[in-house]
C-alpha positions as CSV (number, residue, x, y, z in Angstrom):
1,M,-72.2,-21.6,-27.3
2,K,-69.2,-23.5,-25.6
3,S,-66.7,-21.8,-23.4
4,T,-63.0,-22.6,-24.0
5,T,-60.0,-21.8,-21.7
6,I,-56.7,-20.7,-23.3
7,R,-53.5,-20.6,-21.3
8,M,-50.9,-18.2,-22.2
9,D,-48.4,-15.8,-20.7
10,D,-49.9,-12.7,-19.0
11,D,-47.6,-10.3,-20.8
12,L,-48.3,-11.9,-24.2
13,K,-52.1,-11.7,-23.5
14,K,-51.8,-8.0,-22.5
15,E,-49.9,-7.1,-25.5
16,A,-52.2,-8.9,-27.9
17,S,-55.3,-7.4,-26.2
18,A,-53.8,-3.8,-26.5
19,K,-53.2,-4.3,-30.2
20,L,-56.6,-5.9,-30.7
21,D,-58.3,-2.9,-28.7
22,A,-56.6,-0.5,-31.1
23,L,-58.5,-2.4,-33.9
24,G,-61.7,-2.3,-32.1
25,L,-61.6,-6.0,-31.3
26,N,-61.4,-8.0,-28.1
27,F,-59.4,-11.2,-27.6
28,N,-62.3,-13.5,-27.8
29,T,-63.5,-12.1,-31.0
30,Y,-60.1,-12.5,-32.5
31,V,-59.9,-16.2,-31.5
32,V,-63.3,-16.8,-33.0
33,M,-62.3,-15.0,-36.3
34,A,-59.1,-17.1,-36.6
35,T,-60.9,-20.3,-35.9
36,K,-63.6,-19.6,-38.6
37,Q,-60.9,-18.8,-41.0
38,L,-59.1,-22.2,-40.2
39,V,-62.5,-23.9,-40.8
40,A,-63.3,-22.0,-44.0
41,Q,-59.8,-22.2,-45.6
42,N,-58.8,-25.6,-44.2
43,R,-55.4,-24.0,-43.2
44,I,-53.8,-21.9,-40.5
45,P,-54.9,-18.3,-41.2
46,F,-51.4,-17.0,-41.2
47,D,-48.0,-18.1,-42.7
48,L,-45.8,-20.2,-40.6
49,V,-42.2,-19.8,-41.3
50,V,-39.1,-21.3,-39.8
51,P,-36.5,-18.5,-39.4
52,D,-33.3,-19.3,-41.2
53,T,-30.8,-18.8,-38.3
54,Q,-27.9,-19.0,-40.6
55,S,-28.9,-16.1,-42.7
56,E,-29.7,-14.2,-39.4
57,D,-26.2,-14.8,-38.1
58,E,-24.6,-13.7,-41.4
59,D,-26.7,-10.6,-41.3
60,K,-25.4,-9.8,-37.9
61,R,-21.8,-10.4,-39.0
62,E,-22.2,-8.1,-41.9
63,E,-23.7,-5.4,-39.8
64,A,-20.8,-5.6,-37.3
65,C,-18.3,-5.0,-40.2
């Protein structure tokens, strides 16, 4: 099995690891699971959405009123 290094912010890694621990998973297992889904489904295994900043700004203005 090949070893891979992933660079990420320490706080992000800690937060993700804590959430994965609650699910009984470790970070390595999650990365392998996500990669297997990428290969099996031929797509990113989660939805990628560009936030609509105009709608967010409108929501904030409405909340302020």
